[in-house]
C-alpha positions as CSV (number, residue, x, y, z in Angstrom):
1,M,0.0,0.0,0.0
2,K,1.4,3.4,-1.0
3,Q,1.5,6.1,1.6
4,P,-0.1,9.5,0.8
5,E,2.4,12.2,0.0
6,Q,3.3,14.6,2.8
7,P,3.5,18.3,1.9
8,S,7.0,19.6,1.8
9,R,8.4,21.1,5.0
10,A,8.5,24.6,3.4
11,A,4.8,24.4,2.5
12,R,3.7,23.7,6.1
13,P,2.8,26.7,8.3
14,P,4.8,26.6,11.6
15,H,1.8,25.8,13.8
16,E,1.0,22.7,11.6
17,V,4.2,20.7,12.2
18,A,3.3,17.3,10.8
19,L,3.5,14.0,12.6
20,V,4.8,11.5,10.2
21,R,3.7,7.9,10.6
22,P,6.3,5.4,9.3
23,T,5.2,2.3,7.6
24,V,3.2,0.4,10.1
25,S,4.3,-3.0,11.2
26,A,2.9,-5.1,14.1
27,R,5.6,-3.9,16.4
28,D,5.2,-0.2,15.5
29,V,1.4,0.1,16.1
30,G,0.8,3.3,18.0
31,S,4.3,4.6,17.4
32,V,4.2,8.2,16.1
33,Q,7.3,10.0,14.9
34,L,7.8,13.7,14.5
35,D,9.5,15.4,11.7
36,V,12.2,16.8,14.1
37,V,13.8,19.0,11.4
38,A,10.4,20.7,10.7
39,V,9.8,21.2,14.4
40,H,13.3,22.7,14.7
41,E,12.7,25.1,11.8
42,A,9.3,26.1,13.1
43,Y,10.1,26.8,16.7
44,R,13.9,27.4,17.0
45,L,13.9,31.2,16.9
46,E,10.8,31.5,19.1
47,L,12.1,29.2,21.7
48,Y,15.6,30.9,21.6
49,G,13.9,34.2,22.4
50,F,12.1,32.7,25.3
51,L,15.3,31.1,26.7
52,L,17.3,34.3,26.1
53,H,14.7,36.2,28.3
54,A,14.8,33.4,30.9
55,T,18.6,33.2,31.2
56,R,19.7,36.7,30.1
57,E,22.8,35.2,28.6
58,R,23.2,34.5,24.9
59,E,25.5,31.5,25.4
60,A,23.3,29.9,28.0
61,A,20.2,30.3,25.8
62,E,22.0,28.7,22.9
63,D,23.2,25.8,25.1
64,L,19.7,25.3,26.5
65,L,18.1,25.4,23.1
66,Q,20.5,22.7,21.9
67,E,19.7,20.6,24.9
68,V,15.9,21.0,24.4
69,F,16.2,19.8,20.8
70,L,18.5,17.0,21.7
71,R,16.0,15.7,24.2
72,L,13.3,16.0,21.5
73,V,15.4,13.8,19.2
74,R,15.9,11.2,22.0
75,E,12.2,11.1,22.9
76,N,11.3,10.9,19.2
77,A,13.8,8.0,18.6
78,A,12.3,6.2,21.6
79,G,8.8,6.4,20.1
80,R,7.6,8.9,22.7
81,A,7.0,11.9,20.4
82,P,5.1,14.7,22.2
83,S,1.5,15.3,20.8
84,D,2.0,19.0,21.1
85,P,5.7,19.7,20.2
86,R,5.5,23.5,20.8
87,A,4.2,23.1,24.4
88,W,6.6,20.3,25.1
89,L,9.6,22.4,23.9
90,Y,8.6,25.3,26.1
91,R,8.0,23.1,29.1
92,V,11.4,21.4,28.7
93,G,13.1,24.7,28.1
94,A,11.5,26.3,31.2
95,N,12.5,23.3,33.3
96,L,16.1,23.4,32.0
97,A,16.4,27.2,32.6
98,A,15.0,26.8,36.2
99,S,17.5,23.9,36.9
100,R,20.3,26.0,35.5
101,G,19.4,28.9,37.8
102,R,19.3,26.6,40.8
103,R,22.7,25.1,40.0
104,R,24.2,28.6,39.6
105,T,22.8,29.7,42.9
106,V,24.2,26.7,44.7
107,A,27.5,27.1,43.0
108,A,27.7,30.8,43.8
109,R,26.9,30.1,47.5
110,W,29.5,27.3,47.7
111,L,32.1,29.5,46.0
112,R,31.4,32.4,48.5
113,S,31.7,29.9,51.4
114,R,35.1,28.8,50.1
115,T,36.5,32.3,49.3
116,T,35.7,34.1,52.6
117,P,38.6,36.0,53.9
118,D,40.8,34.5,56.6
119,P,39.1,35.0,60.0
120,V,42.2,36.4,61.5
121,E,41.6,40.1,62.0
122,P,44.0,42.8,63.1
123,P,43.9,43.4,66.8
124,E,42.6,47.0,66.3
125,T,39.5,45.7,64.5
126,E,38.8,43.1,67.2
127,Y,39.3,45.7,70.0
128,L,36.9,48.2,68.3
129,R,34.3,45.5,67.8
130,E,34.5,44.5,71.4
131,E,34.3,48.1,72.6
132,R,31.2,48.7,70.4
133,N,29.6,45.5,71.7
134,S,30.4,46.6,75.3
135,E,28.7,50.0,74.6
136,L,25.7,48.2,73.1
137,H,25.3,45.8,76.0
138,H,25.6,48.7,78.5
139,A,23.0,50.8,76.5
140,L,20.6,47.8,76.4
141,G,21.1,47.3,80.1
142,R,19.9,50.9,80.7
143,M,16.6,50.3,78.8
144,N,13.4,49.0,80.3
145,P,13.0,45.2,79.9
146,D,10.1,45.3,77.4
147,A,12.0,47.7,75.1
148,R,15.2,45.6,75.4
149,V,13.4,42.3,74.6
150,A,11.5,43.9,71.7
151,L,14.8,45.2,70.2
152,L,16.5,41.8,70.6
153,L,13.6,39.9,69.1
154,A,13.5,42.4,66.1
155,G,17.3,42.0,65.7
156,H,16.8,38.2,65.4
157,G,14.2,38.6,62.6
158,F,10.9,38.4,64.5
159,S,8.0,40.4,63.0
160,G,6.1,43.1,64.9
161,P,3.0,40.8,65.5
162,E,5.3,38.0,66.8
163,I,7.0,40.4,69.1
164,G,3.6,41.7,70.3
165,R,2.4,38.2,71.1
166,A,5.6,37.5,73.0
167,L,5.2,40.7,75.1
168,G,1.4,40.5,75.3
169,R,0.8,43.8,73.4
170,S,-1.3,44.8,70.5
171,D,0.3,45.4,67.1
172,G,0.0,49.2,67.5
173,A,1.5,49.2,70.9
174,T,4.4,47.0,69.7
175,R,5.1,49.4,66.8
176,V,5.2,52.3,69.2
177,L,7.4,50.4,71.7
178,L,9.9,49.4,68.9
179,Y,10.0,53.0,67.6
180,R,10.7,54.5,71.0
181,A,13.2,51.8,71.9
182,R,15.2,52.4,68.7
183,V,15.2,56.2,69.3
184,R,16.3,55.6,72.9
185,L,19.1,53.2,71.9
186,R,20.4,55.7,69.3
187,E,20.5,58.4,72.0
188,L,22.4,56.1,74.3
189,L,24.9,55.1,71.6
190,A,25.3,58.6,70.3
191,P,29.0,59.6,70.2
192,D,28.4,62.9,71.9
193,G,27.1,61.1,75.0
194,A,23.5,62.5,74.8
195,G,21.1,60.4,76.9
196,R,23.8,59.2,79.2
């Protein structure tokens, strides 16, 4: 039995990328193959633009584009051609861009942890830090307990409502307490000695 002629690749509009069925044998029933070259021609530039916006790097977008189409070739060769090639390409491209971003973040974090400066500081820096900490502890000791606790909790990342619940205060009262405590601490730490 003779197969019907497929229109040439150039004659197909990009949104009508043809699925080409090979000659059907008993083993190939249900196997659909894509014309990967036509899919590449139809969506390459569009997908490249998407990946360029996602990565903001020309070389990375080119690498990801190549990987997306390589995966399409593998899926097609395994008989798992996607039914909607455009959606499949975008999904795989977005997943690869997200994975690349995660890998870069982890690598940058690891690199920063390995390139931190030597913890040995000059004695002057250590002395100044200890003096400043001593002044801070002295100033906190001169504040009322609620204000001191509120500042310490805020310094450890607690939100206003969380601080309010810990102190048994309303949100508004906690905001006022934090404002006044910060003002008082600035006065106590002022270099001219105001508030001492």
